[in-house]
LODREN-929687 format. One record per residue: residue in one letter; y, z, x of N, C-alpha, C, O in turn. Coordinates in nm, 3 decimals, always signed. Layout:
// LODREN-929687
   rest   n.north      n.up    n.east   ca.north     ca.up   ca.east   c.north      c.up    c.east   o.north      o.up    o.east
      A         Y         Z         X          Y         Z         X         Y         Z         X         Y         Z         X
...
//
This chain:
// LODREN-929687
   rest   n.north      n.up    n.east   ca.north     ca.up   ca.east   c.north      c.up    c.east   o.north      o.up    o.east
      M   -11.188   -16.708    -8.460    -11.219   -16.767    -8.331   -11.165   -16.677    -8.220   -11.048   -16.638    -8.222
      E   -11.251   -16.646    -8.125    -11.206   -16.569    -8.009   -11.151   -16.666    -7.905   -11.214   -16.767    -7.874
      V   -11.035   -16.634    -7.853    -10.971   -16.719    -7.751   -11.011   -16.665    -7.615   -10.963   -16.560    -7.571
      D   -11.099   -16.739    -7.547    -11.147   -16.696    -7.416   -11.057   -16.750    -7.305   -10.955   -16.814    -7.332
      A   -11.095   -16.723    -7.181    -11.012   -16.760    -7.067   -10.988   -16.912    -7.058   -10.877   -16.955    -7.026
      K   -11.091   -16.991    -7.085    -11.073   -17.139    -7.079   -10.980   -17.187    -7.189   -10.898   -17.276    -7.168
      S   -10.994   -17.128    -7.308    -10.904   -17.166    -7.416   -10.761   -17.125    -7.384   -10.667   -17.199    -7.415
      W   -10.743   -17.008    -7.323    -10.608   -16.968    -7.281   -10.553   -17.065    -7.176   -10.434   -17.094    -7.177
      A   -10.638   -17.114    -7.088    -10.593   -17.212    -6.988   -10.545   -17.340    -7.058   -10.444   -17.399    -7.019
      I   -10.616   -17.382    -7.161    -10.575   -17.499    -7.239   -10.444   -17.472    -7.309   -10.353   -17.555    -7.305
      L   -10.433   -17.357    -7.374    -10.310   -17.323    -7.445   -10.190   -17.315    -7.351   -10.081   -17.363    -7.384
      T   -10.210   -17.256    -7.235    -10.102   -17.245    -7.137   -10.057   -17.384    -7.091    -9.937   -17.411    -7.083
      A   -10.154   -17.470    -7.062    -10.121   -17.606    -7.015   -10.051   -17.687    -7.124    -9.956   -17.760    -7.096
      L   -10.098   -17.675    -7.247    -10.036   -17.750    -7.356    -9.896   -17.700    -7.388    -9.808   -17.778    -7.423
      Q    -9.874   -17.569    -7.376     -9.741   -17.516    -7.400    -9.643   -17.561    -7.292    -9.524   -17.574    -7.318
      A    -9.694   -17.584    -7.172     -9.608   -17.633    -7.063    -9.578   -17.781    -7.080    -9.468   -17.827    -7.048
      N    -9.677   -17.857    -7.130     -9.660   -18.001    -7.148    -9.760   -18.053    -7.250    -9.873   -18.086    -7.216
      A    -9.719   -18.059    -7.374     -9.808   -18.104    -7.481    -9.829   -18.254    -7.479    -9.915   -18.305    -7.552
      R    -9.753   -18.326    -7.400     -9.766   -18.472    -7.395    -9.862   -18.521    -7.287    -9.885   -18.641    -7.275
      Q    -9.919   -18.430    -7.210    -10.011   -18.473    -7.106   -10.136   -18.534    -7.168   -10.175   -18.501    -7.280
      S   -10.197   -18.623    -7.095    -10.319   -18.688    -7.144   -10.434   -18.588    -7.146   -10.430   -18.485    -7.078
      L   -10.535   -18.620    -7.223    -10.653   -18.534    -7.229   -10.722   -18.528    -7.093   -10.779   -18.425    -7.056
      T   -10.717   -18.637    -7.018    -10.774   -18.640    -6.883   -10.700   -18.542    -6.791   -10.762   -18.466    -6.717
      E   -10.566   -18.546    -6.797    -10.487   -18.452    -6.716   -10.515   -18.308    -6.756   -10.530   -18.221    -6.670
      L   -10.523   -18.283    -6.885    -10.549   -18.148    -6.934   -10.686   -18.100    -6.887   -10.700   -17.986    -6.842
      A   -10.786   -18.187    -6.895    -10.921   -18.151    -6.850   -10.922   -18.116    -6.701   -10.986   -18.020    -6.660
      Q   -10.851   -18.195    -6.621    -10.843   -18.167    -6.478   -10.774   -18.033    -6.452   -10.816   -17.956    -6.365
      T   -10.669   -18.006    -6.527    -10.593   -17.881    -6.509   -10.679   -17.759    -6.538   -10.672   -17.659    -6.467
      V   -10.760   -17.767    -6.644    -10.837   -17.649    -6.686   -10.979   -17.646    -6.630   -11.052   -17.549    -6.651
      G   -11.019   -17.751    -6.560    -11.149   -17.753    -6.495   -11.267   -17.774    -6.588   -11.375   -17.717    -6.568
      L   -11.247   -17.856    -6.691    -11.355   -17.892    -6.784   -11.367   -18.044    -6.790   -11.278   -18.116    -6.744
      S   -11.474   -18.091    -6.847    -11.487   -18.235    -6.870   -11.393   -18.275    -6.985   -11.348   -18.191    -7.062
      V   -11.367   -18.403    -6.994    -11.280   -18.452    -7.102   -11.342   -18.422    -7.239   -11.271   -18.373    -7.327
      P   -11.473   -18.450    -7.260    -11.531   -18.417    -7.392   -11.525   -18.268    -7.425   -11.497   -18.230    -7.539
      A   -11.551   -18.182    -7.326    -11.546   -18.038    -7.350   -11.404   -17.993    -7.382   -11.383   -17.909    -7.470
      T   -11.307   -18.049    -7.312    -11.167   -18.016    -7.338   -11.126   -18.064    -7.477   -11.061   -17.992    -7.552
      S   -11.165   -18.185    -7.510    -11.133   -18.241    -7.641   -11.190   -18.154    -7.753   -11.123   -18.127    -7.853
      E   -11.314   -18.110    -7.736    -11.380   -18.027    -7.837   -11.309   -17.892    -7.850   -11.289   -17.843    -7.962
      R   -11.270   -17.833    -7.739    -11.200   -17.703    -7.744   -11.064   -17.718    -7.813   -11.026   -17.633    -7.894
      V   -10.992   -17.824    -7.780    -10.862   -17.847    -7.844   -10.881   -17.864    -7.994   -10.806   -17.807    -8.073
      K   -10.981   -17.941    -8.033    -11.009   -17.963    -8.175   -11.040   -17.831    -8.245   -10.991   -17.806    -8.355
      R   -11.122   -17.745    -8.182    -11.156   -17.615    -8.242   -11.034   -17.524    -8.251   -11.017   -17.452    -8.349
      L   -10.948   -17.527    -8.149    -10.825   -17.448    -8.152   -10.732   -17.495    -8.264   -10.667   -17.413    -8.329
      E   -10.727   -17.625    -8.286    -10.645   -17.679    -8.395   -10.704   -17.638    -8.530   -10.631   -17.592    -8.618
      E   -10.834   -17.657    -8.547    -10.899   -17.624    -8.674   -10.891   -17.476    -8.708   -10.884   -17.440    -8.825
      A   -10.891   -17.390    -8.606    -10.881   -17.246    -8.628   -10.737   -17.201    -8.652   -10.712   -17.085    -8.684
      G   -10.642   -17.294    -8.638    -10.502   -17.259    -8.659   -10.436   -17.192    -8.541   -10.322   -17.146    -8.550
      V   -10.507   -17.185    -8.428    -10.447   -17.128    -8.307   -10.338   -17.224    -8.258   -10.228   -17.181    -8.225
      I   -10.370   -17.352    -8.253    -10.269   -17.455    -8.225   -10.219   -17.503    -8.361   -10.294   -17.559    -8.440
      Q   -10.091   -17.479    -8.386    -10.034   -17.513    -8.516    -9.963   -17.647    -8.516    -9.930   -17.699    -8.623
      G    -9.938   -17.703    -8.401     -9.869   -17.832    -8.397    -9.816   -17.860    -8.258    -9.827   -17.778    -8.167
      Y    -9.758   -17.977    -8.243     -9.699   -18.023    -8.118    -9.556   -18.065    -8.152    -9.534   -18.139    -8.247
      H    -9.458   -18.018    -8.073     -9.319   -18.036    -8.110    -9.234   -18.083    -7.993    -9.266   -18.058    -7.876
      A    -9.125   -18.151    -8.026     -9.023   -18.183    -7.926    -8.919   -18.073    -7.928    -8.884   -18.024    -8.036
      R    -8.869   -18.034    -7.814     -8.762   -17.935    -7.806    -8.629   -18.010    -7.798    -8.608   -18.088    -7.705
      V    -8.541   -17.987    -7.893     -8.413   -18.056    -7.903    -8.302   -17.961    -7.857    -8.300   -17.844    -7.895
      A    -8.211   -18.011    -7.775     -8.097   -17.932    -7.728    -7.990   -17.931    -7.838    -7.928   -18.034    -7.864
      P    -7.968   -17.816    -7.904     -7.873   -17.812    -8.015    -7.733   -17.863    -7.978    -7.672   -17.937    -8.055
      L    -7.683   -17.823    -7.861     -7.548   -17.865    -7.821    -7.539   -18.018    -7.813    -7.440   -18.077    -7.857
      R    -7.640   -18.079    -7.758     -7.638   -18.225    -7.745    -7.662   -18.296    -7.879    -7.635   -18.415    -7.893
      A    -7.712   -18.220    -7.977     -7.734   -18.275    -8.110    -7.615   -18.244    -8.203    -7.621   -18.275    -8.322
      G    -7.509   -18.184    -8.149     -7.388   -18.163    -8.227    -7.365   -18.022    -8.278    -7.272   -17.999    -8.355
      Y    -7.447   -17.927    -8.236     -7.431   -17.788    -8.279    -7.380   -17.704    -8.162    -7.453   -17.680    -8.066
      A    -7.254   -17.661    -8.171     -7.193   -17.584    -8.062    -7.226   -17.436    -8.070    -7.219   -17.366    -7.969
      L    -7.263   -17.387    -8.189     -7.289   -17.244    -8.207    -7.429   -17.218    -8.258    -7.487   -17.298    -8.332
      S    -7.482   -17.105    -8.217     -7.605   -17.052    -8.272    -7.574   -16.908    -8.309    -7.505   -16.838    -8.236
      A    -7.627   -16.864    -8.423     -7.596   -16.728    -8.469    -7.718   -16.664    -8.531    -7.808   -16.731    -8.581
      L    -7.720   -16.531    -8.525     -7.819   -16.451    -8.596    -7.748   -16.388    -8.715    -7.640   -16.330    -8.700
      V    -7.807   -16.400    -8.831     -7.748   -16.345    -8.952    -7.850   -16.252    -9.015    -7.964   -16.290    -9.041
      G    -7.808   -16.130    -9.041     -7.889   -16.035    -9.115    -7.832   -16.024    -9.254    -7.711   -16.028    -9.272
      I    -7.919   -16.009    -9.354     -7.873   -15.996    -9.492    -7.958   -15.893    -9.565    -8.080   -15.890    -9.552
      T    -7.890   -15.809    -9.641     -7.957   -15.713    -9.727    -7.952   -15.769    -9.868    -7.845   -15.792    -9.924
      V    -8.069   -15.792    -9.926     -8.079   -15.859   -10.055    -8.160   -15.774   -10.153    -8.268   -15.727   -10.118
      P    -8.109   -15.754   -10.275     -8.189   -15.684   -10.374    -8.317   -15.763   -10.406    -8.317   -15.886   -10.400
      Q    -8.422   -15.694   -10.439     -8.552   -15.756   -10.463    -8.545   -15.877   -10.558    -8.605   -15.980   -10.528
      P    -8.473   -15.869   -10.670     -8.472   -15.984   -10.762    -8.412   -16.112   -10.702    -8.439   -16.222   -10.752
      D    -8.331   -16.099   -10.597     -8.264   -16.216   -10.539    -8.334   -16.273   -10.417    -8.286   -16.372   -10.360
      K    -8.445   -16.215   -10.375     -8.512   -16.260   -10.252    -8.563   -16.404   -10.263    -8.549   -16.481   -10.168
      K    -8.621   -16.441   -10.375     -8.669   -16.578   -10.392    -8.553   -16.678   -10.388    -8.566   -16.786   -10.332
      T    -8.442   -16.641   -10.449     -8.324   -16.727   -10.447    -8.273   -16.745   -10.305    -8.241   -16.857   -10.264
      L    -8.266   -16.636   -10.231     -8.222   -16.644   -10.091    -8.312   -16.738   -10.012    -8.263   -16.828    -9.944
      L    -8.443   -16.718   -10.020     -8.536   -16.801    -9.944    -8.525   -16.948    -9.984    -8.536   -17.035    -9.898
      A    -8.504   -16.976   -10.111     -8.487   -17.115   -10.155    -8.360   -17.175   -10.094    -8.360   -17.291   -10.052
      R    -8.253   -17.098   -10.091     -8.128   -17.148   -10.030    -8.146   -17.172    -9.881    -8.102   -17.275    -9.828
      L    -8.209   -17.077    -9.813     -8.231   -17.094    -9.669    -8.318   -17.216    -9.640    -8.291   -17.290    -9.546
      E    -8.422   -17.236    -9.721     -8.508   -17.354    -9.703    -8.429   -17.483    -9.718    -8.458   -17.582    -9.650
      A    -8.329   -17.483    -9.805     -8.249   -17.603    -9.831    -8.142   -17.628    -9.725    -8.080   -17.734    -9.725
      M    -8.119   -17.532    -9.637     -8.015   -17.545    -9.534    -8.079   -17.592    -9.403    -8.150   -17.515    -9.338
      P    -8.056   -17.717    -9.362     -8.117   -17.767    -9.239    -8.071   -17.692    -9.114    -8.136   -17.700    -9.010
      E    -7.960   -17.621    -9.123     -7.908   -17.547    -9.009    -7.988   -17.419    -8.980    -7.978   -17.364    -8.871
      V    -8.067   -17.373    -9.076     -8.148   -17.252    -9.057    -8.273   -17.288    -8.978    -8.356   -17.367    -9.025
      M    -8.286   -17.231    -8.860     -8.396   -17.263    -8.770    -8.519   -17.177    -8.794    -8.632   -17.224    -8.780
      E    -8.497   -17.050    -8.829     -8.608   -16.959    -8.856    -8.556   -16.843    -8.936    -8.437   -16.810    -8.932
      C    -8.646   -16.780    -9.009     -8.611   -16.666    -9.092    -8.723   -16.564    -9.081    -8.841   -16.599    -9.087
      H    -8.684   -16.437    -9.066     -8.782   -16.329    -9.052    -8.758   -16.223    -9.159    -8.645   -16.177    -9.177
      H    -8.863   -16.186    -9.229     -8.858   -16.072    -9.321    -8.879   -15.949    -9.235    -8.981   -15.939    -9.166
      V    -8.785   -15.856    -9.236     -8.786   -15.746    -9.139    -8.777   -15.610    -9.207    -8.746   -15.599    -9.325
      T    -8.805   -15.507    -9.129     -8.785   -15.370    -9.173    -8.646   -15.326    -9.130    -8.582   -15.391    -9.047
      G    -8.600   -15.216    -9.185     -8.470   -15.164    -9.147    -8.364   -15.196    -9.250    -8.395   -15.218    -9.367
      V    -8.240   -15.199    -9.207     -8.126   -15.220    -9.297    -8.131   -15.358    -9.361    -8.106   -15.371    -9.480
      D    -8.162   -15.459    -9.282     -8.164   -15.596    -9.334    -8.296   -15.626    -9.404    -8.401   -15.575    -9.367
      S    -8.286   -15.711    -9.506     -8.407   -15.763    -9.570    -8.463   -15.879    -9.487    -8.584   -15.890    -9.467
      Y    -8.373   -15.964    -9.440     -8.409   -16.081    -9.362    -8.312   -16.096    -9.246    -8.196   -16.056    -9.256
      V    -8.359   -16.154    -9.138     -8.276   -16.195    -9.025    -8.312   -16.340    -8.999    -8.429   -16.375    -8.988
      F    -8.211   -16.425    -8.988     -8.238   -16.566    -8.961    -8.143   -16.618    -8.855    -8.033   -16.568    -8.835
      R    -8.190   -16.722    -8.788     -8.111   -16.789    -8.684    -8.068   -16.923    -8.740    -8.148   -16.996    -8.797
      L    -7.941   -16.954    -8.722     -7.892   -17.082    -8.767    -7.805   -17.148    -8.662    -7.758   -17.083    -8.569
      L    -7.787   -17.277    -8.678     -7.701   -17.356    -8.590    -7.579   -17.399    -8.669    -7.588   -17.424    -8.789
      A    -7.464   -17.409    -8.601     -7.340   -17.453    -8.666    -7.262   -17.542    -8.570    -7.269   -17.525    -8.448
      R    -7.187   -17.636    -8.627     -7.105   -17.725    -8.544    -6.992   -17.648    -8.477    -6.959   -17.673    -8.362
      D    -6.932   -17.553    -8.553     -6.819   -17.476    -8.504    -6.806   -17.351    -8.591    -6.889   -17.327    -8.679
      V    -6.701   -17.271    -8.566     -6.684   -17.145    -8.638    -6.661   -17.170    -8.788    -6.715   -17.097    -8.871
      S    -6.584   -17.270    -8.822     -6.560   -17.295    -8.965    -6.688   -17.338    -9.036    -6.709   -17.302    -9.152
      H    -6.772   -17.412    -8.970     -6.902   -17.451    -9.026    -6.989   -17.326    -9.045    -7.055   -17.311    -9.148
      L    -6.989   -17.237    -8.944     -7.064   -17.111    -8.955    -7.014   -17.029    -9.074    -7.094   -16.976    -9.151
      E    -6.884   -17.020    -9.089     -6.826   -16.945    -9.200    -6.869   -17.005    -9.334    -6.901   -16.931    -9.427
      M    -6.869   -17.136    -9.345     -6.910   -17.203    -9.468    -7.057   -17.176    -9.499    -7.093   -17.154    -9.614
      L    -7.142   -17.177    -9.395     -7.284   -17.152    -9.416    -7.309   -17.010    -9.466    -7.386   -16.989    -9.561
      V    -7.245   -16.913    -9.403     -7.262   -16.773    -9.443    -7.205   -16.751    -9.583    -7.262   -16.675    -9.662
      A    -7.094   -16.817    -9.616     -7.032   -16.803    -9.748    -7.126   -16.847    -9.860    -7.117   -16.798    -9.972
      Q    -7.217   -16.940    -9.830     -7.313   -16.987    -9.930    -7.413   -16.879    -9.971    -7.485   -16.895   -10.070
      L    -7.416   -16.770    -9.896     -7.514   -16.664    -9.920    -7.451   -16.531    -9.962    -7.521   -16.440   -10.005
      N    -7.321   -16.520    -9.949     -7.253   -16.392    -9.971    -7.271   -16.336   -10.111    -7.263   -16.214   -10.129
      D    -7.296   -16.419   -10.211     -7.315   -16.369   -10.346    -7.450   -16.298   -10.363    -7.473   -16.231   -10.464
      L    -7.540   -16.314   -10.264     -7.674   -16.255   -10.274    -7.685   -16.120   -10.206    -7.778   -16.045   -10.234
      G    -7.592   -16.088   -10.117     -7.600   -15.959   -10.049    -7.503   -15.953    -9.932    -7.431   -16.048    -9.902
      E    -7.503   -15.839    -9.868     -7.415   -15.816    -9.754    -7.475   -15.881    -9.629    -7.593   -15.864    -9.600
      T    -7.393   -15.954    -9.556     -7.440   -16.020    -9.435    -7.374   -15.959    -9.312    -7.265   -15.903    -9.318
      R    -7.444   -15.971    -9.200     -7.394   -15.934    -9.068    -7.426   -16.052    -8.977    -7.541   -16.095    -8.967
      T    -7.323   -16.104    -8.910     -7.341   -16.223    -8.828    -7.308   -16.192    -8.683    -7.206   -16.130    -8.653
      A    -7.395   -16.236    -8.592     -7.372   -16.225    -8.449    -7.383   -16.364    -8.388    -7.487   -16.429    -8.398
      I    -7.277   -16.409    -8.325     -7.281   -16.539    -8.256    -7.356   -16.519    -8.125    -7.328   -16.426    -8.049
      I    -7.451   -16.607    -8.099     -7.530   -16.601    -7.976    -7.447   -16.663    -7.863    -7.409   -16.779    -7.870
      L    -7.421   -16.584    -7.760     -7.343   -16.632    -7.646    -7.429   -16.712    -7.549    -7.388   -16.817    -7.500
      S    -7.549   -16.662    -7.523     -7.644   -16.734    -7.437    -7.783   -16.683    -7.470    -7.800   -16.581    -7.537
      T    -7.882   -16.754    -7.421     -8.021   -16.716    -7.444    -8.093   -16.712    -7.310    -8.152   -16.812    -7.269
      P    -8.088   -16.597    -7.242     -8.149   -16.588    -7.109    -8.302   -16.600    -7.110    -8.360   -16.641    -7.010
      I    -8.366   -16.564    -7.218     -8.511   -16.583    -7.232    -8.531   -16.667    -7.357    -8.504   -16.623    -7.468
      Q    -8.579   -16.787    -7.337     -8.585   -16.882    -7.447    -8.723   -16.942    -7.463    -8.786   -16.982    -7.366
      G    -8.770   -16.947    -7.587     -8.891   -17.019    -7.622    -9.008   -16.994    -7.529    -9.074   -17.088    -7.484
      R    -9.035   -16.868    -7.500     -9.146   -16.836    -7.409    -9.278   -16.880    -7.469    -9.297   -16.874    -7.590
      P    -9.368   -16.923    -7.385     -9.501   -16.957    -7.435    -9.578   -16.831    -7.472    -9.552   -16.723    -7.418
      V    -9.672   -16.845    -7.563     -9.760   -16.734    -7.598    -9.862   -16.720    -7.486    -9.926   -16.817    -7.447
      R    -9.876   -16.600    -7.434     -9.967   -16.571    -7.323   -10.076   -16.476    -7.369   -10.063   -16.413    -7.474
      P   -10.184   -16.466    -7.294    -10.290   -16.370    -7.332   -10.236   -16.228    -7.334   -10.155   -16.191    -7.249
      P   -10.279   -16.149    -7.432    -10.235   -16.009    -7.434   -10.292   -15.934    -7.316   -10.399   -15.968    -7.265
      R   -10.220   -15.831    -7.271    -10.268   -15.751    -7.158   -10.358   -15.641    -7.205   -10.408   -15.562    -7.124
//
C-alpha cells in the first residue's frame, strides 16, 4: 500500500490523538467520515497502523530508572536470551543490532538494586554493558513522511 498525503494526514492526526472520534479525524484531514473510516481500515489491514496504545509514565508506575543494556551473545544462546527477555516485563524493547553487541534493549527498574538483579539474570549468556538513562530529550516521536 502506498501512503499518500491524505493517509499521512490521518496517521499524523492519530499519532497525536488516537482517541479522537472518527468525526473529529475526518474534519481534521478534510475527508468525509465514510472515506476516513475506509482509509483507516485499509491502513490497519495493510499493517501500516499496528495498534492503538496508552502511554504510561514509568516513574508514576513505580519505575525510577530506565536503562539501555547491550549484550554480546554467542549464536547458540540467542534463542535463550530472547526467551528470557520476553519473560521479563521490565524489558520494553529489544533490538538485534550490528557492531559489538548482538542485542540492545531498554528496560525499566524500580531502583539500582532492581536493575542489578535484572542484568544478573542475563550475565551467564554473555557480556553486558549497561547505561542508565538520565533523561530523554526526544521521546516517542511520531512517524512522519520521509523527505
